[in-house]
C-alpha positions in Angstrom: 71.6 160.2 196.6 68.1 159.9 198.0 66.7 162.4 200.4 64.2 161.5 203.2 60.5 161.8 202.3 60.0 164.7 204.7 62.7 166.7 203.0 61.0 166.4 199.6 57.7 167.3 201.2 59.0 170.5 202.8 60.8 171.4 199.6 57.5 171.0 197.6 55.7 173.1 200.2 58.3 175.8 200.0 58.0 176.0 196.2 54.2 176.2 196.4 54.4 178.9 199.1 56.9 180.9 197.0 54.5 180.6 194.0 51.5 181.6 196.0 53.4 184.6 197.5 54.5 185.7 194.0 51.0 185.5 192.7 49.6 187.4 195.7 52.2 190.2 195.1 51.3 190.3 191.4 47.6 190.5 192.1 48.2 193.3 194.7 50.2 195.3 192.1 47.7 194.8 189.3 44.5 195.2 191.4 44.2 199.0 190.8 44.4 198.4 187.1 41.9 195.6 187.2 39.5 197.9 189.1 39.9 201.0 186.9 40.0 199.4 183.4 36.5 197.9 183.4 35.0 201.3 184.6 36.3 202.9 181.3 33.6 200.8 179.5 30.8 201.9 181.9 27.7 203.3 180.1 27.0 205.7 182.9 29.4 208.4 184.4 29.6 206.7 187.7 32.5 205.0 189.4 30.5 202.2 190.9 30.1 198.5 190.6 28.1 196.7 189.3 28.1 198.6 186.0 24.6 199.3 184.5 25.9 198.6 181.0 28.8 198.4 178.5 29.7 201.4 176.3 32.6 202.8 174.3 31.3 206.4 174.6 34.3 207.5 176.7 36.7 206.3 174.2 34.8 208.1 171.5 35.0 211.3 173.6 38.7 210.8 173.9 39.0 210.6 170.1 36.5 213.3 169.1 37.0 216.1 171.6 39.4 218.8 170.4 41.3 219.2 173.7 42.1 215.5 173.9 43.1 215.3 170.2 45.4 218.3 170.7 46.9 216.8 173.8 47.5 213.5 172.1 49.1 215.1 169.1 51.4 217.2 171.3 52.3 214.1 173.4 53.2 212.0 170.4 55.2 214.8 168.7 57.1 215.6 171.9 57.7 211.9 172.7 59.1 211.1 169.2 61.2 214.3 168.9 62.6 214.0 172.4 63.4 210.3 172.0 65.3 211.0 168.7 67.2 213.8 170.4 68.0 211.8 173.5 69.2 208.9 171.3 71.5 211.1 169.3 73.0 212.5 172.5 72.9 209.4 174.6 74.6 206.9 172.3 77.9 209.0 171.8 77.8 209.7 175.6 77.7 205.9 176.3 80.5 205.2 173.8 82.6 207.9 175.5 82.0 206.6 179.0 83.0 203.1 178.0 86.4 204.3 176.6 89.1 202.7 178.7 91.3 205.9 178.8 88.5 208.2 180.0 89.4 210.0 183.2 86.7 211.1 185.6 84.2 208.8 184.0 82.4 208.2 187.3 81.7 212.0 187.7 80.5 212.3 184.2 78.3 209.3 184.5 76.8 210.7 187.7 76.0 214.0 186.0 74.4 212.2 183.1 72.3 210.0 185.3 71.3 212.8 187.7 67.8 213.3 186.0 66.9 209.8 187.1 67.8 210.6 190.7 66.8 214.2 191.3 63.2 214.6 192.2 61.0 215.6 189.3 59.8 218.8 191.0 63.4 220.0 191.4 64.1 219.2 187.8 61.0 221.0 186.7 61.8 224.2 188.7 65.4 224.2 187.4 64.3 223.8 183.8 61.7 226.5 184.2 64.2 229.1 185.4 66.8 228.0 182.9 64.4 228.2 179.9 62.6 231.4 180.9 65.3 233.8 179.8 65.6 231.9 176.5 61.9 232.1 175.7 61.4 228.4 175.7 58.6 228.4 178.3 55.1 227.7 176.8 56.7 226.2 173.7 56.9 222.7 172.2 60.7 223.2 171.7 61.2 223.7 175.5 59.2 220.5 176.2 61.2 218.5 173.7 64.5 219.7 175.1 63.4 219.0 178.7 62.0 215.6 177.9 65.2 214.8 176.0 67.2 215.6 179.0 65.0 213.2 181.0 65.5 210.5 178.4 69.2 210.6 178.0 70.0 208.6 181.2 68.0 205.7 179.9 69.9 205.6 176.7 73.2 205.8 178.5 72.3 203.0 180.9 71.0 200.5 178.3 73.7 201.2 175.7 76.5 201.0 178.3 75.1 197.7 179.5 75.1 196.4 175.9 78.6 197.7 175.2 79.8 195.9 178.3 79.3 192.6 176.5 80.5 193.8 173.1 83.5 192.0 171.6 85.9 194.8 170.7 87.9 192.3 168.5 85.3 192.9 165.8 86.1 196.6 165.9 89.8 196.0 165.7 89.3 193.6 162.8 87.3 196.2 160.9 90.0 198.8 161.5 92.7 196.4 160.4 91.0 196.0 157.1 91.2 199.7 156.4 87.7 200.9 157.5 87.4 204.3 159.2 86.0 204.7 162.8 82.6 206.0 161.6 82.3 203.2 159.0 83.2 200.6 161.7 80.6 202.0 164.1 77.9 202.2 161.5 78.4 198.8 159.9 79.7 196.7 162.8 79.1 198.1 166.3 75.7 199.8 165.8 73.9 196.7 164.4 75.1 194.7 167.4 74.2 197.2 170.0 70.9 198.1 168.3 68.8 196.2 170.9 70.3 198.3 173.7 69.8 201.5 171.7 66.1 200.7 170.9 65.4 199.6 174.5 66.8 202.9 175.8 64.8 204.8 173.2 61.6 203.0 174.3 62.3 203.9 177.9 62.9 207.5 176.9 59.6 207.6 174.9 57.7 206.0 177.8 59.2 208.6 180.2 58.1 211.5 177.9 54.7 210.0 177.2 53.9 209.7 181.0 55.6 212.9 182.2 53.4 215.5 183.9 55.5 217.6 186.4 57.8 219.3 183.8 54.7 219.8 181.5 52.9 221.6 184.3 55.8 224.2 184.5 56.6 224.5 180.8 53.4 223.9 178.8 50.9 226.6 177.9 47.3 226.2 176.7 48.5 225.1 173.2 51.1 222.7 174.5 48.9 220.6 176.8 49.9 216.9 176.9 47.8 213.9 177.7 49.2 213.5 181.3 48.6 217.2 182.0 45.1 217.1 180.5 44.4 214.1 182.8 45.8 216.0 185.8 43.5 219.0 185.0 40.5 216.7 184.5 41.1 215.1 187.9 41.2 218.5 189.6 38.4 220.2 187.8 35.8 217.6 186.7 36.3 213.8 187.2 35.1 212.1 184.1 35.2 208.4 182.9 37.1 209.8 179.8 40.1 209.9 182.1 39.7 206.2 182.8 39.6 205.5 179.0 42.8 207.5 178.5 44.4 205.7 181.5 43.5 202.3 180.0 44.9 203.4 176.6 48.2 204.4 178.3 48.3 201.0 180.2 47.9 199.2 176.9 50.7 201.2 175.3 53.0 200.5 178.3 52.2 196.8 178.0 53.1 196.9 174.3 56.4 198.6 175.1 57.2 196.0 177.8 56.5 193.2 175.3 58.8 194.9 172.8 61.5 195.3 175.4 61.3 191.6 176.3 61.8 190.7 172.6 64.8 193.0 172.3 66.3 191.5 175.5 66.1 188.0 174.1 67.6 189.2 170.8 70.4 190.9 172.7 71.1 187.6 174.5 71.2 185.7 171.2 73.7 188.3 169.8 75.9 188.0 172.8 75.9 184.2 172.4 77.0 184.7 168.7 79.7 187.1 169.7 81.0 184.8 172.3 81.0 181.8 170.0 
């Protein structure tokens, strides 16, 4: 069936307008990054264009100064430890929530996902008053536990989404051959839901790596993280070193997004194999 020429013309115009609008929105979202990132290579401590020269001095400052090195080491330790703890807690929680005979699953799910909904300042105040009697304020342990609580919802969401497409026939087949529940989970279910587990872990790590509100309440002088150090630098003395740190964080976030996209594609391939 042939359409009139004017229909094809307006259809092509609509596609081009949609493409132009999408590009404009993308540029609008990326414009702050496109402005800030070049300034991190400025040879002078000024936030102005045009830049008088190109230099890596602010990145060297980020690597060499003790306060930034301490903040980076604390951030990496807290991020890795809280991600591992959130994964250990979140995967069994997602498995329990997907059980068909679970009663009150909606209430439990709402409680588990509440850290994603409750404002960060309320969470930080609540964690502060809960941890103060336990002596967990001004300690890395308190920050790890708080960031793990913030990361659990991401594990639950991604693992639950992966389990929704899981073929339970594989589990029943393993059980019928005499394998125990833990062996079936470790050798059959976990490898297939691994993309969802890793995706949730990456989200949990990114949340911990970028979190500042809880750190302001719980961290002391020896537990300063990179986001808190940036916050203090913006308030006390604005330096291009902060722009260098921000650029580094953006690159890390971009790497995490690329990894998540690869995991998403792998998960789709695994679902196709299960459905075959």
